[in-house]
N, C-alpha and C positions, 0 to 999 in steps of 0.2 A: 526633688526636681532641680533645686539649685546646684547640687553636686553633678547632675547630668547636663547642666547648661540649658535647662528648659525653663520656660515661664508658664504661668497658669493660662495666660491669654493664648499663647501659641498652642498649648496642649488642647484647650477647649476648642479652639478654631479647627485644628486638624481632626479632632475627634468628631466634631459636628460635620465636617466635610466628608469624613469617612462614613459616618452614619447616613448622610444624604445619599452617597453613592450606593451604599448597601440597600437603602430603602428603594432606590430606583431599580436595582437588580431584583430585589425581592418582589416588588409589585409588578414589574414587567413580566417576570417569570411566573407570577401567581404563587409565590412561596410565602411561608410564614417566617417573619423575622425573629431570630433568636440569637442575639449577640452575646448573651451572658456567658454561656458555657464555653464557646470558643475563646472569648477574651480571658476567662479564668484559666483556660488551658494554655493560653499563651504565656501567662504569668508563671505557670508551673513549668512550662518548657524552658523559660528563662532560668528557673532554679536548677533545672536538670543540666542545662548546657553551659551556663556561665559559672565562673568560680563562686564559691559560697561566701567568700569574705571580700570586703571592700565594696566600693560603689559599683553598680551595674553599668555595663557598657551598652548604651542605648542603640548605638550603631549596630552592634552585634545582635541585639534583640530584633532589630528590623531585618537583619540578614537571616535570622532564624525564621521569621515570618515569611520572607521571600522563599526560602528553601522549602518550607512546609507547604506554602501555597502552590508552588510549581509542582511539587510531588503529588499533592491532591489533584491538581488539574490534569496531570498526565495519567494518574490512576483512574480518574473519572472519565476521561475521553476514551481511554482503552477499556475494553469490557472486562477488567480484572478487579476493579475495586470491590464490587459486590461479592465476587468469588473469594477475594482475600478475607473479607469480613466474615463471610459464612464459613470459611475454613477455620476460624478461631473459635474454640468452644464457647458456648453461650455463657457459662459461668465465669470464664476469664473476661469476657466483655463486660459482664456485670461488675466484676472485681475492679476493672480499670475505671469504670464509671464511679464506683464507690470510692476508690482511691482519689480520684479527681475531687470528689466532694469533700472528703475528709481533709486532704491537704489544703483545699480552699478555705475550709473552716479555720484551720490552724493559721493560715495566712491572714484571714480577716481578723481573727482575734488579736494577732500581733500588730497588724496595720492600724487597727482602731484603738490601740492602747489598752485593751482589756487585760492582756497578759504581758508579762515581762520575760525576757530571755537573758539568763546569766551568762557568764564567760564560758561555762561548760555546755551551753546550748539547752539547758533545762528550762522548761516553762514554769512560770509562777503567776498567780493571780494578783493583780494590784488591789489596793485597799478598796473596800466597798464604798467608801466616802470620797474616793478619788473622782475629780470632776469628769474625766474621760469615761470612767466606769458608770457613773450616774447617767451621763448623756447617752452612752451606748445602750444602757438598760431602757431608758425612755424611748430610744429609737426602735428597739426590738419590740417592746410592749405596744407602742403605737402602730407599728407596721403589722404585727400579728393580729391585733384587735381589729384594725380596719379591714384586713384581708379576710378574716373570719366573718366579718359583718357583710362581706360582699361589696365593699366600697371600691369603685374603680380607681385606678392609679393609687393603690394603697401604699406602694413603696415611695412614691414621690411625696405623698402627704405625710408619711412617717418621717421622711427626711426633713421636711419643712418644720414639723413639730419639734424634732430634736435640734434643729438649727436654732429656732427661737429659744429653746431651753438652754442652749449653749451660751447665750448672751449673759444671763445672770451668773452662770457658772464660770465665766471668765475665759471661755474657750474661743470666742469669736467676738467681733464687733462690726458695726455697720461700716460699709466701704466708703472711701473718700469720694468715689464716683460710681455711677451705675453703668455708663456706656463706655465702650472702648472700641477703637478701630480694630478690625480683625487682623491678627498678627500671623502672617503666613511663613514666618521664618522656619518653623519646623517642617512645613510642607516643602519649602524650597530646598532644605538640606536633607530631605529624606532620600533623594536619589543617591547622593554621595554616601549617605549612611548605609544604604543598601549595598553599595559596592564595597565599602569597608567591612560591613558585616559578613558579606559573602566571602570576601578574601580571608577573613579570620576563620571561617568554617572550612574553606578549602585547604588552608595551611594545616589544619588538624583533622584531615579527612579520616584517618585511621586511628584517631585517639579515642579515649573514653568519652570525651565531650561529644564527638560525632555519633558514637553509638548511643549515647544518652538521647540525642536528637531522634535517632531511629526509633527508640522505644517510646519516646514522647509522642512520636507521630501516630502510634496506635491510639493514644488518647485523643488526638486531634481527629482521627477518623471517626471515633465514636461521638465526639462532641458536635460534629456537623451532620449527624443523622439522628432522626427521631425514631428509628426502627426499634421495635421491642427486641429483647434478647433472643427470642426464638425466631426472629425474622430480621435478617441483616440486609434485606434487599432494599433498593431505593431507586428513585428515578434518576437516570444519568443526567438529564437536563438540569435538575435541581442540584445535583452534586457539582456539576460544572459551574453553575452560577455561584454556589457556595465557595468554591475555590477562587473564582474571580473576585468575589467579595473580599477574601483574605488578601489577595494580591493588591487590589485597589487600596485596601486599608494600609498595607505596608508602604505603598508608594506615597500615601498621604500622611505618613508619619506616625500612625497608630497601629501597633502590631496586633494581629489575631482578632479582628472583628469579623466573624464569619456569619454565614446564613445556614439555617436549618432546611434540609430538603423535605418539603411537605407537599401534599396535594392541594391545588387551588380549590377554594371553597366558595368564592364569591366572584362576581363579574369583574372583568378586567377594567371597565370604566371606573367602577367605584374604587378598585385597588389603586389605580393611577391617581385618582383624586386624593386618596389618603396619603399616597407617597409624596405628592406635591406639598400637602400640608405639613408632613413630617420634615421635608427638606427645608421649607420656609421656617419651621420652628427651630431647626438646627441653626439657621442663620441668626435668628433672634437670640438664641442662647449664646452664640459666639460673641455677639455684641454686648451681652450682659455678663461677660466673663468676670469683671470685678466683683459682681454680686455672687457668682458661683464660687469665686475664690474664698469667700467668707464662710462657706459651709465647713464646719469642723469635720475632721475625718471620722470622729466617733459617731456623728449623726448618720453616717452611711452604714452603720453596723447592722441595723435591722433589715434593710433591703438586700444587702450583700449576703447576709446569713440565710435569708429566705431563698436566694438564688443558689446558694451552695448546697442546701438540703435536697434539692431536686435530684441530682445524680445519685445521692446516697440512697434515696428511696427505691432504687432499682434492686437493692438487695432482697426485696420481698419476692423477687422471681426465683430465688434459690431455695431449694429444699435443704435446710440446715442439717437434717438428719443424714443427708447424703455426704459422707465424709470426703468422697472423691471430688466433690464440687466445692464444699464449704471450706476445707482445709487450704487449698490453693488461694482462695479469696482471702481467708484470714491471714495467710502468709504475705500476700500482696499488700493488703491494707496496713498491717502491723509493721512490716519492714519499711514501707514507704513513709509511715508516720514517724518511725524512730529515726530514719536517715534524713527525712525532710526532702527526699528526692523521688519524683515519680518514676524515674528510670530504675532506681534500685528496687522499688516496689514491684514494678512490672516484671523485672528480671527474676525476682524471688518467686513471685506467683507462677510464672511460666515454667521455671525450672522445677518447682515442687510438683506442679501438675504433670510434667513430663516424667519425673521420677515415679510418681504414683502409677501412671499408666504403664510404664515399663515394668515396674515391680509386680503389678497385679496381672500381668499377661495380656494387657490391652494395647500392645504396641501398634496393632493394625488400626486402631481408632485415631492415631495421630495423622492429621492431614498434612499436606505439603506446607500450608501456611503455618501450622503449629511447629513443624520442624524448623522452618526458616526463623520463626520467632524464638525458638529454643536456642538455636545456634547463635543468633544475635545476642540473646541474653547471656549465654555462656561467654561469648567474646567480650561483652561489656564488663562482666565480673572479672575476667582475667586481666583486661586492660586497666580497669579501675584499681585493682589490688596489686598490679604489677607482677603477677605470677607468670 
């Protein structure tokens, strides 16, 4: 964060403001809040669009969020988003979801200090007696044990347990103060950051970076919908609110905090009350940002990993004996894992699926959405390799 010119207080404040706006949209529209998958998808979009070396450009990341949010909003308002999703084969949608989960697990392992990355990009496990590894293990065991026991807020409790365990391990210490005035500098600078990020994207409109954004958009489409692989339909009102949540989050300085389109299950009055409580809680957390800053990154390993495993579980919908479906998914996940880029993974899976269909005489089964995605994948490979 220091390399990006950010402070913990400003990040927590803008994140809580973004969460409050998303909660209001969710409960006014009667939707279920699910910010985990879109947020992870935003991190992966960052890896696909921005250079792999050096510090990340936060302004450009906000620009990516703006571009994806506008695209989702336009696709949701026009009656083509469900058609575009239904035109993509179900096994490819499952593969994109699994790729999102696998890359998220790799990202979490590296973020929490459980694995190391050498100069060649190879992953290696740290020592089992390393403080970060011990604390991450405690976080995972506590979170899984509490969740399997049916304890509410298992992720938060697991985070707290690992945070207290990090004190004797030397990973954290008590803060000098507990209260802080909300710092809105990140929110104030987000508008200029959006302009700068959008300008960066426009300058490279026909580059491999932009094509990587197009392919990452497919992951964003999936992460904002709870539809099963065999059913890509969704409520347009929920999709519009989800896109607005992403746009609001981008303007508040936090990229890719989206909403899941779901059916309302409870009364509006109760939902509004819960939304008000969540918004008030967000303000309290913002004021307690010095306390939040003392949470070691390794303590978040358990809750983050539990969130990452959800999209991977969708592989259960694929018949692994069906090579026409399982091989493209394998190519998508393996290529994305090796390259570390969701764009390369999506491109590989789509191209392999197209080649299998053409070679087996099933060219008529290719929909217009599949053809467009295939052409975009081919253009991305040609642009990225310089052919």
